[in-house]
BAVEXLO-168378 format. One record per residue (C-alpha): x negated, y, z; residue in one letter; residue number from 1. Coordinates in steps of 0.1 Angstrom, whole numbers. Last residue first. Layout:
# BAVEXLO-168378
@c1->X	c2->Y	c3->Z	residuo->A	num->NUM $
...
//
This chain:
# BAVEXLO-168378
@c1->346	c2->189	c3->-436	residuo->W	num->439 $
@c1->335	c2->154	c3->-426	residuo->H	num->438 $
@c1->303	c2->157	c3->-406	residuo->L	num->437 $
@c1->272	c2->136	c3->-409	residuo->H	num->436 $
@c1->255	c2->129	c3->-376	residuo->L	num->435 $
@c1->219	c2->134	c3->-390	residuo->T	num->434 $
@c1->198	c2->122	c3->-361	residuo->L	num->433 $
@c1->217	c2->94	c3->-345	residuo->Q	num->432 $
@c1->231	c2->80	c3->-378	residuo->R	num->431 $
@c1->196	c2->82	c3->-394	residuo->D	num->430 $
@c1->180	c2->65	c3->-364	residuo->D	num->429 $
@c1->204	c2->36	c3->-366	residuo->S	num->428 $
@c1->199	c2->32	c3->-403	residuo->Q	num->427 $
@c1->162	c2->33	c3->-398	residuo->T	num->426 $
@c1->164	c2->8	c3->-370	residuo->A	num->425 $
@c1->183	c2->-17	c3->-392	residuo->K	num->424 $
@c1->159	c2->-13	c3->-421	residuo->T	num->423 $
@c1->129	c2->-16	c3->-398	residuo->S	num->422 $
@c1->142	c2->-47	c3->-381	residuo->E	num->421 $
@c1->147	c2->-65	c3->-414	residuo->A	num->420 $
@c1->114	c2->-54	c3->-428	residuo->A	num->419 $
@c1->92	c2->-61	c3->-398	residuo->A	num->418 $
@c1->82	c2->-28	c3->-382	residuo->R	num->417 $
@c1->63	c2->4	c3->-390	residuo->T	num->416 $
@c1->73	c2->31	c3->-364	residuo->R	num->415 $
@c1->96	c2->61	c3->-368	residuo->S	num->414 $
@c1->91	c2->96	c3->-354	residuo->F	num->413 $
@c1->105	c2->116	c3->-383	residuo->R	num->412 $
@c1->93	c2->151	c3->-383	residuo->L	num->411 $
@c1->113	c2->172	c3->-408	residuo->H	num->410 $
@c1->88	c2->197	c3->-422	residuo->V	num->409 $
@c1->101	c2->232	c3->-425	residuo->I	num->408 $
@c1->70	c2->249	c3->-411	residuo->D	num->407 $
@c1->77	c2->286	c3->-410	residuo->P	num->406 $
@c1->62	c2->311	c3->-436	residuo->P	num->405 $
@c1->28	c2->326	c3->-431	residuo->F	num->404 $
@c1->14	c2->359	c3->-416	residuo->L	num->403 $
@c1->33	c2->363	c3->-383	residuo->M	num->402 $
@c1->32	c2->325	c3->-376	residuo->E	num->401 $
@c1->-6	c2->325	c3->-379	residuo->W	num->400 $
@c1->-9	c2->352	c3->-353	residuo->N	num->399 $
@c1->13	c2->332	c3->-329	residuo->W	num->398 $
@c1->-7	c2->301	c3->-336	residuo->E	num->397 $
@c1->-40	c2->319	c3->-330	residuo->F	num->396 $
@c1->-29	c2->331	c3->-295	residuo->Y	num->395 $
@c1->-14	c2->297	c3->-287	residuo->L	num->394 $
@c1->-46	c2->279	c3->-295	residuo->R	num->393 $
@c1->-66	c2->303	c3->-274	residuo->V	num->392 $
@c1->-42	c2->301	c3->-244	residuo->K	num->391 $
@c1->-41	c2->263	c3->-248	residuo->R	num->390 $
@c1->-78	c2->259	c3->-244	residuo->A	num->389 $
@c1->-79	c2->283	c3->-215	residuo->L	num->388 $
@c1->-57	c2->261	c3->-194	residuo->T	num->387 $
@c1->-20	c2->267	c3->-184	residuo->P	num->386 $
@c1->2	c2->293	c3->-201	residuo->I	num->385 $
@c1->6	c2->323	c3->-177	residuo->K	num->384 $
@c1->-16	c2->348	c3->-195	residuo->L	num->383 $
@c1->-1	c2->340	c3->-229	residuo->L	num->382 $
@c1->33	c2->342	c3->-213	residuo->Y	num->381 $
@c1->27	c2->378	c3->-202	residuo->F	num->380 $
@c1->11	c2->389	c3->-234	residuo->G	num->379 $
@c1->39	c2->375	c3->-255	residuo->R	num->378 $
@c1->66	c2->393	c3->-235	residuo->W	num->377 $
@c1->45	c2->425	c3->-233	residuo->M	num->376 $
@c1->42	c2->425	c3->-271	residuo->L	num->375 $
@c1->80	c2->419	c3->-274	residuo->W	num->374 $
@c1->86	c2->447	c3->-249	residuo->A	num->373 $
@c1->66	c2->471	c3->-271	residuo->V	num->372 $
@c1->85	c2->459	c3->-302	residuo->F	num->371 $
@c1->120	c2->466	c3->-288	residuo->G	num->370 $
@c1->128	c2->472	c3->-251	residuo->S	num->369 $
@c1->112	c2->483	c3->-219	residuo->F	num->368 $
@c1->126	c2->490	c3->-185	residuo->R	num->367 $
@c1->106	c2->500	c3->-154	residuo->V	num->366 $
@c1->118	c2->484	c3->-121	residuo->G	num->365 $
@c1->86	c2->465	c3->-115	residuo->Y	num->364 $
@c1->88	c2->451	c3->-150	residuo->V	num->363 $
@c1->121	c2->449	c3->-168	residuo->E	num->362 $
@c1->118	c2->436	c3->-203	residuo->A	num->361 $
@c1->138	c2->433	c3->-235	residuo->V	num->360 $
@c1->124	c2->417	c3->-267	residuo->A	num->359 $
@c1->119	c2->424	c3->-304	residuo->K	num->358 $
@c1->96	c2->407	c3->-330	residuo->N	num->357 $
@c1->126	c2->394	c3->-350	residuo->H	num->356 $
@c1->142	c2->375	c3->-321	residuo->G	num->355 $
@c1->157	c2->384	c3->-287	residuo->I	num->354 $
@c1->127	c2->376	c3->-265	residuo->S	num->353 $
@c1->134	c2->379	c3->-228	residuo->S	num->352 $
@c1->114	c2->394	c3->-199	residuo->L	num->351 $
@c1->121	c2->396	c3->-162	residuo->Q	num->350 $
@c1->103	c2->414	c3->-134	residuo->G	num->349 $
@c1->73	c2->412	c3->-112	residuo->K	num->348 $
@c1->92	c2->396	c3->-83	residuo->P	num->347 $
@c1->83	c2->409	c3->-48	residuo->R	num->346 $
@c1->75	c2->378	c3->-28	residuo->Y	num->345 $
@c1->80	c2->368	c3->8	residuo->S	num->344 $
@c1->80	c2->332	c3->20	residuo->F	num->343 $
@c1->80	c2->331	c3->58	residuo->P	num->342 $
@c1->47	c2->324	c3->76	residuo->R	num->341 $
@c1->34	c2->293	c3->94	residuo->T	num->340 $
@c1->20	c2->290	c3->129	residuo->S	num->339 $
@c1->-12	c2->271	c3->135	residuo->E	num->338 $
@c1->-16	c2->234	c3->144	residuo->G	num->337 $
@c1->-43	c2->228	c3->118	residuo->K	num->336 $
@c1->-19	c2->206	c3->97	residuo->I	num->335 $
@c1->7	c2->234	c3->99	residuo->S	num->334 $
@c1->-18	c2->261	c3->88	residuo->R	num->333 $
@c1->-27	c2->240	c3->57	residuo->T	num->332 $
@c1->9	c2->233	c3->49	residuo->L	num->331 $
@c1->18	c2->270	c3->53	residuo->N	num->330 $
@c1->-11	c2->283	c3->32	residuo->H	num->329 $
@c1->-4	c2->259	c3->3	residuo->A	num->328 $
@c1->33	c2->267	c3->8	residuo->L	num->327 $
@c1->26	c2->304	c3->0	residuo->Q	num->326 $
@c1->8	c2->298	c3->-33	residuo->K	num->325 $
@c1->32	c2->271	c3->-44	residuo->A	num->324 $
@c1->63	c2->292	c3->-37	residuo->H	num->323 $
@c1->48	c2->320	c3->-58	residuo->A	num->322 $
@c1->42	c2->296	c3->-87	residuo->I	num->321 $
@c1->78	c2->283	c3->-85	residuo->A	num->320 $
@c1->90	c2->319	c3->-83	residuo->F	num->319 $
@c1->75	c2->329	c3->-116	residuo->Q	num->318 $
@c1->85	c2->296	c3->-132	residuo->A	num->317 $
@c1->122	c2->304	c3->-125	residuo->T	num->316 $
@c1->149	c2->288	c3->-104	residuo->P	num->315 $
@c1->159	c2->320	c3->-85	residuo->P	num->314 $
@c1->148	c2->324	c3->-49	residuo->S	num->313 $
@c1->177	c2->330	c3->-25	residuo->L	num->312 $
@c1->181	c2->366	c3->-15	residuo->Q	num->311 $
@c1->170	c2->383	c3->18	residuo->G	num->310 $
@c1->151	c2->409	c3->-2	residuo->D	num->309 $
@c1->114	c2->404	c3->7	residuo->H	num->308 $
@c1->121	c2->375	c3->30	residuo->A	num->307 $
@c1->129	c2->353	c3->0	residuo->N	num->306 $
@c1->152	c2->325	c3->10	residuo->T	num->305 $
@c1->143	c2->291	c3->-4	residuo->V	num->304 $
@c1->170	c2->269	c3->-17	residuo->A	num->303 $
@c1->148	c2->241	c3->-31	residuo->A	num->302 $
@c1->151	c2->220	c3->-63	residuo->C	num->301 $
@c1->139	c2->248	c3->-86	residuo->D	num->300 $
@c1->106	c2->253	c3->-67	residuo->G	num->299 $
@c1->98	c2->243	c3->-32	residuo->L	num->298 $
@c1->105	c2->217	c3->-5	residuo->A	num->297 $
@c1->88	c2->205	c3->27	residuo->W	num->296 $
@c1->91	c2->175	c3->50	residuo->L	num->295 $
@c1->65	c2->169	c3->77	residuo->G	num->294 $
@c1->91	c2->173	c3->105	residuo->P	num->293 $
@c1->126	c2->166	c3->93	residuo->H	num->292 $
@c1->153	c2->186	c3->113	residuo->G	num->291 $
@c1->149	c2->217	c3->93	residuo->P	num->290 $
@c1->132	c2->213	c3->59	residuo->V	num->289 $
@c1->100	c2->233	c3->57	residuo->S	num->288 $
@c1->98	c2->261	c3->31	residuo->M	num->287 $
@c1->85	c2->288	c3->55	residuo->D	num->286 $
@c1->119	c2->305	c3->55	residuo->T	num->285 $
@c1->136	c2->273	c3->65	residuo->A	num->284 $
@c1->148	c2->251	c3->37	residuo->T	num->283 $
@c1->180	c2->240	c3->21	residuo->E	num->282 $
@c1->174	c2->215	c3->-6	residuo->V	num->281 $
@c1->193	c2->225	c3->-37	residuo->R	num->280 $
@c1->227	c2->210	c3->-46	residuo->G	num->279 $
@c1->246	c2->243	c3->-40	residuo->R	num->278 $
@c1->230	c2->245	c3->-5	residuo->K	num->277 $
@c1->216	c2->212	c3->8	residuo->K	num->276 $
@c1->208	c2->198	c3->43	residuo->P	num->275 $
@c1->191	c2->164	c3->43	residuo->I	num->274 $
@c1->204	c2->129	c3->39	residuo->P	num->273 $
@c1->186	c2->122	c3->6	residuo->L	num->272 $
@c1->208	c2->109	c3->-23	residuo->E	num->271 $
@c1->212	c2->142	c3->-42	residuo->A	num->270 $
@c1->174	c2->149	c3->-40	residuo->I	num->269 $
@c1->166	c2->117	c3->-58	residuo->L	num->268 $
@c1->193	c2->124	c3->-84	residuo->P	num->267 $
@c1->178	c2->158	c3->-92	residuo->N	num->266 $
@c1->206	c2->183	c3->-85	residuo->P	num->265 $
@c1->226	c2->195	c3->-115	residuo->A	num->264 $
@c1->222	c2->225	c3->-138	residuo->M	num->263 $
@c1->248	c2->236	c3->-164	residuo->G	num->262 $
@c1->243	c2->260	c3->-192	residuo->I	num->261 $
@c1->220	c2->261	c3->-223	residuo->T	num->260 $
@c1->241	c2->238	c3->-245	residuo->G	num->259 $
@c1->235	c2->238	c3->-283	residuo->I	num->258 $
@c1->264	c2->228	c3->-306	residuo->V	num->257 $
@c1->255	c2->219	c3->-342	residuo->T	num->256 $
@c1->277	c2->216	c3->-373	residuo->G	num->255 $
@c1->301	c2->244	c3->-364	residuo->G	num->254 $
@c1->338	c2->252	c3->-362	residuo->Y	num->253 $
@c1->352	c2->275	c3->-336	residuo->I	num->252 $
@c1->386	c2->265	c3->-322	residuo->R	num->251 $
@c1->407	c2->291	c3->-303	residuo->E	num->250 $
@c1->428	c2->276	c3->-274	residuo->G	num->249 $
@c1->420	c2->305	c3->-251	residuo->S	num->248 $
@c1->398	c2->281	c3->-231	residuo->D	num->247 $
@c1->376	c2->279	c3->-261	residuo->L	num->246 $
@c1->374	c2->248	c3->-283	residuo->V	num->245 $
@c1->341	c2->239	c3->-298	residuo->V	num->244 $
@c1->326	c2->226	c3->-330	residuo->G	num->243 $
@c1->328	c2->197	c3->-355	residuo->Q	num->242 $
@c1->320	c2->168	c3->-332	residuo->D	num->241 $
@c1->339	c2->184	c3->-303	residuo->E	num->240 $
@c1->329	c2->204	c3->-273	residuo->V	num->239 $
@c1->357	c2->214	c3->-249	residuo->K	num->238 $
@c1->367	c2->244	c3->-227	residuo->A	num->237 $
@c1->341	c2->268	c3->-238	residuo->V	num->236 $
@c1->345	c2->302	c3->-221	residuo->R	num->235 $
@c1->344	c2->332	c3->-244	residuo->A	num->234 $
@c1->342	c2->363	c3->-222	residuo->N	num->233 $
@c1->317	c2->377	c3->-247	residuo->L	num->232 $
@c1->314	c2->363	c3->-283	residuo->R	num->231 $
@c1->281	c2->371	c3->-300	residuo->I	num->230 $
@c1->277	c2->366	c3->-337	residuo->E	num->229 $
@c1->241	c2->369	c3->-347	residuo->I	num->228 $
@c1->236	c2->389	c3->-378	residuo->G	num->227 $
@c1->204	c2->407	c3->-369	residuo->R	num->226 $
@c1->225	c2->438	c3->-360	residuo->K	num->225 $
@c1->243	c2->416	c3->-336	residuo->R	num->224 $
@c1->211	c2->407	c3->-319	residuo->M	num->223 $
@c1->199	c2->443	c3->-317	residuo->K	num->222 $
@c1->232	c2->456	c3->-302	residuo->R	num->221 $
@c1->235	c2->428	c3->-276	residuo->L	num->220 $
@c1->198	c2->431	c3->-266	residuo->A	num->219 $
@c1->203	c2->468	c3->-261	residuo->F	num->218 $
@c1->235	c2->463	c3->-241	residuo->A	num->217 $
@c1->217	c2->437	c3->-218	residuo->S	num->216 $
@c1->189	c2->462	c3->-214	residuo->L	num->215 $
@c1->213	c2->490	c3->-203	residuo->S	num->214 $
@c1->233	c2->466	c3->-180	residuo->A	num->213 $
@c1->201	c2->457	c3->-161	residuo->S	num->212 $
@c1->187	c2->422	c3->-164	residuo->L	num->211 $
@c1->198	c2->389	c3->-148	residuo->E	num->210 $
@c1->231	c2->391	c3->-166	residuo->P	num->209 $
@c1->214	c2->384	c3->-199	residuo->L	num->208 $
@c1->246	c2->386	c3->-220	residuo->I	num->207 $
@c1->275	c2->407	c3->-209	residuo->R	num->206 $
@c1->311	c2->403	c3->-198	residuo->E	num->205 $
@c1->308	c2->366	c3->-189	residuo->C	num->204 $
@c1->316	c2->333	c3->-206	residuo->G	num->203 $
@c1->290	c2->336	c3->-233	residuo->H	num->202 $
@c1->293	c2->320	c3->-268	residuo->L	num->201 $
@c1->264	c2->328	c3->-292	residuo->L	num->200 $
@c1->272	c2->321	c3->-328	residuo->V	num->199 $
@c1->244	c2->316	c3->-353	residuo->V	num->198 $
@c1->256	c2->315	c3->-389	residuo->R	num->197 $
@c1->240	c2->305	c3->-422	residuo->C	num->196 $
@c1->262	c2->306	c3->-453	residuo->D	num->195 $
@c1->256	c2->343	c3->-457	residuo->Q	num->194 $
@c1->219	c2->335	c3->-465	residuo->K	num->193 $
@c1->231	c2->315	c3->-495	residuo->D	num->192 $
@c1->223	c2->278	c3->-497	residuo->I	num->191 $
@c1->219	c2->263	c3->-532	residuo->R	num->190 $
@c1->183	c2->275	c3->-536	residuo->P	num->189 $
@c1->170	c2->259	c3->-504	residuo->Y	num->188 $
@c1->134	c2->271	c3->-500	residuo->Y	num->187 $
@c1->146	c2->307	c3->-495	residuo->R	num->186 $
@c1->166	c2->295	c3->-466	residuo->V	num->185 $
@c1->135	c2->290	c3->-444	residuo->A	num->184 $
@c1->127	c2->326	c3->-434	residuo->A	num->183 $
@c1->163	c2->337	c3->-425	residuo->K	num->182 $
@c1->170	c2->303	c3->-409	residuo->L	num->181 $
@c1->139	c2->304	c3->-387	residuo->F	num->180 $
@c1->147	c2->340	c3->-375	residuo->D	num->179 $
@c1->182	c2->330	c3->-366	residuo->T	num->178 $
@c1->171	c2->298	c3->-349	residuo->I	num->177 $
@c1->146	c2->318	c3->-328	residuo->E	num->176 $
@c1->171	c2->345	c3->-318	residuo->G	num->175 $
@c1->198	c2->320	c3->-307	residuo->A	num->174 $
@c1->171	c2->300	c3->-288	residuo->V	num->173 $
@c1->161	c2->332	c3->-269	residuo->E	num->172 $
@c1->196	c2->343	c3->-261	residuo->V	num->171 $
@c1->207	c2->309	c3->-249	residuo->G	num->170 $
@c1->175	c2->303	c3->-228	residuo->S	num->169 $
@c1->176	c2->337	c3->-211	residuo->F	num->168 $
@c1->213	c2->336	c3->-203	residuo->G	num->167 $
@c1->241	c2->338	c3->-229	residuo->G	num->166 $
@c1->254	c2->303	c3->-227	residuo->G	num->165 $
@c1->268	c2->280	c3->-254	residuo->V	num->164 $
@c1->249	c2->283	c3->-287	residuo->V	num->163 $
@c1->269	c2->274	c3->-318	residuo->L	num->162 $
@c1->250	c2->268	c3->-350	residuo->F	num->161 $
@c1->267	c2->271	c3->-384	residuo->T	num->160 $
@c1->247	c2->256	c3->-413	residuo->T	num->159 $
@c1->268	c2->225	c3->-416	residuo->L	num->158 $
@c1->300	c2->244	c3->-416	residuo->G	num->157 $
@c1->289	c2->269	c3->-442	residuo->R	num->156 $
@c1->278	c2->241	c3->-465	residuo->R	num->155 $
@c1->311	c2->223	c3->-461	residuo->A	num->154 $
@c1->330	c2->255	c3->-470	residuo->E	num->153 $
@c1->308	c2->260	c3->-500	residuo->P	num->152 $
@c1->317	c2->225	c3->-513	residuo->N	num->151 $
@c1->289	c2->212	c3->-535	residuo->T	num->150 $
@c1->270	c2->197	c3->-506	residuo->R	num->149 $
@c1->234	c2->185	c3->-511	residuo->L	num->148 $
@c1->217	c2->217	c3->-499	residuo->E	num->147 $
@c1->239	c2->216	c3->-468	residuo->A	num->146 $
@c1->225	c2->182	c3->-458	residuo->Q	num->145 $
@c1->189	c2->195	c3->-461	residuo->E	num->144 $
@c1->198	c2->226	c3->-441	residuo->L	num->143 $
@c1->215	c2->206	c3->-414	residuo->R	num->142 $
@c1->185	c2->183	c3->-413	residuo->V	num->141 $
@c1->162	c2->212	c3->-407	residuo->I	num->140 $
@c1->182	c2->225	c3->-378	residuo->V	num->139 $
@c1->185	c2->190	c3->-364	residuo->R	num->138 $
@c1->147	c2->185	c3->-365	residuo->N	num->137 $
@c1->141	c2->216	c3->-344	residuo->R	num->136 $
@c1->169	c2->204	c3->-320	residuo->L	num->135 $
@c1->151	c2->170	c3->-316	residuo->F	num->134 $
@c1->118	c2->187	c3->-310	residuo->L	num->133 $
@c1->133	c2->211	c3->-284	residuo->A	num->132 $
@c1->151	c2->183	c3->-266	residuo->D	num->131 $
@c1->120	c2->162	c3->-266	residuo->G	num->130 $
@c1->100	c2->191	c3->-251	residuo->L	num->129 $
@c1->126	c2->192	c3->-223	residuo->T	num->128 $
@c1->155	c2->213	c3->-211	residuo->K	num->127 $
@c1->174	c2->224	c3->-242	residuo->L	num->126 $
@c1->207	c2->204	c3->-244	residuo->P	num->125 $
@c1->224	c2->193	c3->-276	residuo->L	num->124 $
@c1->261	c2->189	c3->-276	residuo->G	num->123 $
@c1->284	c2->162	c3->-290	residuo->H	num->122 $
@c1->285	c2->134	c3->-264	residuo->K	num->121 $
@c1->273	c2->151	c3->-232	residuo->A	num->120 $
@c1->290	c2->183	c3->-242	residuo->M	num->119 $
@c1->324	c2->166	c3->-247	residuo->G	num->118 $
@c1->340	c2->181	c3->-216	residuo->P	num->117 $
@c1->320	c2->210	c3->-203	residuo->V	num->116 $
@c1->301	c2->206	c3->-169	residuo->M	num->115 $
@c1->295	c2->170	c3->-177	residuo->T	num->114 $
@c1->261	c2->177	c3->-193	residuo->L	num->113 $
@c1->246	c2->188	c3->-160	residuo->N	num->112 $
@c1->209	c2->191	c3->-167	residuo->V	num->111 $
@c1->186	c2->180	c3->-139	residuo->A	num->110 $
@c1->167	c2->200	c3->-114	residuo->V	num->109 $
@c1->131	c2->204	c3->-102	residuo->G	num->108 $
@c1->115	c2->175	c3->-83	residuo->C	num->107 $
@c1->91	c2->196	c3->-61	residuo->A	num->106 $
@c1->98	c2->178	c3->-27	residuo->L	num->105 $
@c1->67	c2->180	c3->-5	residuo->V	num->104 $
@c1->60	c2->151	c3->18	residuo->L	num->103 $
@c1->35	c2->151	c3->47	residuo->Q	num->102 $
@c1->22	c2->120	c3->65	residuo->E	num->101 $
@c1->27	c2->96	c3->35	residuo->Y	num->100 $
@c1->30	c2->59	c3->27	residuo->H	num->99 $
@c1->33	c2->48	c3->-9	residuo->I	num->98 $
@c1->53	c2->17	c3->-18	residuo->V	num->97 $
@c1->55	c2->-6	c3->-49	residuo->E	num->96 $
@c1->83	c2->-25	c3->-66	residuo->P	num->95 $
@c1->67	c2->-44	c3->-95	residuo->G	num->94 $
@c1->38	c2->-38	c3->-118	residuo->D	num->93 $
@c1->45	c2->-2	c3->-109	residuo->G	num->92 $
@c1->80	c2->11	c3->-100	residuo->L	num->91 $
@c1->82	c2->34	c3->-71	residuo->Y	num->90 $
@c1->92	c2->35	c3->-34	residuo->H	num->89 $
@c1->81	c2->64	c3->-12	residuo->I	num->88 $
@c1->76	c2->58	c3->25	residuo->E	num->87 $
@c1->78	c2->81	c3->55	residuo->R	num->86 $
@c1->94	c2->53	c3->76	residuo->R	num->85 $
@c1->123	c2->76	c3->86	residuo->D	num->84 $
@c1->123	c2->96	c3->53	residuo->L	num->83 $
@c1->126	c2->65	c3->31	residuo->D	num->82 $
@c1->125	c2->79	c3->-5	residuo->I	num->81 $
@c1->137	c2->57	c3->-33	residuo->D	num->80 $
@c1->132	c2->49	c3->-70	residuo->T	num->79 $
@c1->102	c2->70	c3->-80	residuo->V	num->78 $
@c1->91	c2->64	c3->-116	residuo->K	num->77 $
@c1->54	c2->67	c3->-119	residuo->V	num->76 $
@c1->26	c2->87	c3->-135	residuo->M	num->75 $
@c1->2	c2->88	c3->-106	residuo->Y	num->74 $
@c1->-22	c2->116	c3->-97	residuo->F	num->73 $
@c1->-47	c2->115	c3->-69	residuo->H	num->72 $
@c1->-57	c2->152	c3->-68	residuo->T	num->71 $
@c1->-93	c2->163	c3->-71	residuo->G	num->70 $
@c1->-85	c2->180	c3->-104	residuo->K	num->69 $
@c1->-50	c2->193	c3->-107	residuo->A	num->68 $
@c1->-50	c2->210	c3->-142	residuo->M	num->67 $
@c1->-67	c2->183	c3->-163	residuo->Q	num->66 $
@c1->-48	c2->155	c3->-146	residuo->R	num->65 $
@c1->-16	c2->174	c3->-151	residuo->I	num->64 $
@c1->-20	c2->176	c3->-189	residuo->P	num->63 $
@c1->-6	c2->208	c3->-204	residuo->A	num->62 $
@c1->26	c2->213	c3->-225	residuo->V	num->61 $
@c1->39	c2->243	c3->-244	residuo->V	num->60 $
@c1->12	c2->244	c3->-271	residuo->H	num->59 $
@c1->15	c2->207	c3->-280	residuo->G	num->58 $
@c1->49	c2->214	c3->-295	residuo->P	num->57 $
@c1->35	c2->237	c3->-322	residuo->L	num->56 $
@c1->46	c2->273	c3->-323	residuo->I	num->55 $
@c1->70	c2->295	c3->-342	residuo->S	num->54 $
@c1->89	c2->264	c3->-354	residuo->A	num->53 $
@c1->122	c2->279	c3->-342	residuo->G	num->52 $
@c1->129	c2->250	c3->-319	residuo->V	num->51 $
@c1->93	c2->252	c3->-306	residuo->V	num->50 $
@c1->98	c2->289	c3->-300	residuo->E	num->49 $
@c1->129	c2->281	c3->-279	residuo->P	num->48 $
@c1->107	c2->258	c3->-257	residuo->L	num->47 $
@c1->85	c2->287	c3->-247	residuo->L	num->46 $
@c1->102	c2->295	c3->-214	residuo->P	num->45 $
@c1->100	c2->258	c3->-205	residuo->S	num->44 $
@c1->62	c2->255	c3->-200	residuo->Y	num->43 $
@c1->62	c2->218	c3->-197	residuo->T	num->42 $
@c1->39	c2->200	c3->-173	residuo->I	num->41 $
@c1->21	c2->168	c3->-183	residuo->F	num->40 $
@c1->16	c2->132	c3->-171	residuo->N	num->39 $
@c1->53	c2->125	c3->-170	residuo->D	num->38 $
@c1->74	c2->107	c3->-143	residuo->K	num->37 $
@c1->55	c2->126	c3->-117	residuo->S	num->36 $
@c1->37	c2->118	c3->-84	residuo->L	num->35 $
@c1->9	c2->139	c3->-69	residuo->L	num->34 $
@c1->-11	c2->124	c3->-40	residuo->G	num->33 $
@c1->-34	c2->146	c3->-18	residuo->V	num->32 $
@c1->-60	c2->129	c3->3	residuo->R	num->31 $
@c1->-76	c2->148	c3->32	residuo->Y	num->30 $
@c1->-113	c2->139	c3->37	residuo->G	num->29 $
@c1->-125	c2->174	c3->40	residuo->D	num->28 $
@c1->-99	c2->198	c3->55	residuo->P	num->27 $
@c1->-71	c2->211	c3->32	residuo->L	num->26 $
@c1->-76	c2->244	c3->13	residuo->K	num->25 $
@c1->-92	c2->236	c3->-21	residuo->R	num->24 $
@c1->-72	c2->204	c3->-28	residuo->V	num->23 $
@c1->-41	c2->222	c3->-15	residuo->L	num->22 $
@c1->-44	c2->249	c3->-41	residuo->R	num->21 $
@c1->-44	c2->227	c3->-72	residuo->Q	num->20 $
@c1->-17	c2->205	c3->-57	residuo->A	num->19 $
@c1->6	c2->234	c3->-51	residuo->L	num->18 $
@c1->1	c2->245	c3->-87	residuo->M	num->17 $
@c1->10	c2->211	c3->-99	residuo->T	num->16 $
@c1->41	c2->207	c3->-77	residuo->G	num->15 $
@c1->56	c2->242	c3->-84	residuo->A	num->14 $
@c1->48	c2->242	c3->-122	residuo->F	num->13 $
@c1->63	c2->207	c3->-127	residuo->G	num->12 $
@c1->47	c2->175	c3->-116	residuo->G	num->11 $
@c1->72	c2->163	c3->-90	residuo->G	num->10 $
@c1->69	c2->146	c3->-56	residuo->L	num->9 $
@c1->39	c2->160	c3->-38	residuo->I	num->8 $
@c1->24	c2->135	c3->-12	residuo->V	num->7 $
@c1->1	c2->148	c3->16	residuo->V	num->6 $
@c1->-20	c2->127	c3->39	residuo->N	num->5 $
@c1->-19	c2->98	c3->15	residuo->F	num->4 $
@c1->-16	c2->61	c3->18	residuo->E	num->3 $
@c1->-13	c2->35	c3->-10	residuo->L	num->2 $
@c1->0	c2->0	c3->0	residuo->M	num->1 $
//
């Protein structure tokens, strides 16, 4: 049985950054274990750019082993957590067990596809790199399908993309798809630019509610000017194979529905007998879990109150990194028998790309919009992307994208197999990927 002084469960930004700092701060001889189902972290804010073929998929991920040197990393699937025995059960060659003294929950959250009826069956989420790659392929497949259709109405249906949710992810992916369609349609002579539609459906009065009203209004104007149809106070009641139905009863047809709403607790967190707030682990101000000595939580899965303003920390990468820095101090102080400190952080601001080299930003209370905000947006994420190698690659990729047309290659991830198996698998893959519609 493996034993560690500290086990971190979750290899996202919060868990990986915490591991980096603990290795440097803990006393000599202390062993830190980091468990994750993937051996890489995903920089989620850049996933929309993968969808729009603005950057390569490898630029939004970084290997955990390269980032968290000195940590004992294991790519495993955790099946159970026994808080009383301080044991973690996982699948290896068979059922295996890890014993710990201190446990940190950094599991993140899952996507709730049941929030809207039909979303799980017909909608496409945008949470992982696999989601982004599948959606990128779907956009290209729809263009290829539309090029074959002689019926103009059928072409317009196939090249209509419905984005559900007007937060950061929804706004950014709508802008990226719009830019991609405008650049790629020239290679499809039978498709007119007017055939391509991107419709953003938002259930509130304004998009980007995390930003000020003036920046939300600016983003709304610029996106509509680019041809993006934005429907406010439009709540989706049902997702169908040919579009969505609003709660008003209106039906909007489209070949692809993208869901950027709905978060659910991580299944491991949901099963633990610990206090929760809206599905997130409820912590004390120092990120310890009340009533469970040696248990801590941070990042998206934790409801951590920010002493700076008394509000719960939002589930963003910015706060996950801030959590990691503070918890590294608190864990070290706790092990040494010293008092811990409450989490307090003044957020730097929020930024969102809205497409066509424009963005909106609010940094330390100062508002920016347009091309200047877009440069700030790219500069900020370039600084935050992990590892120097990826920073350099991302910088050159962004500059390449500004000078040359987008990559419209459909990436088919199929293997060579025996003839009969290959034919059957190809047919299955085609059905899953193309999802032909009957217009």
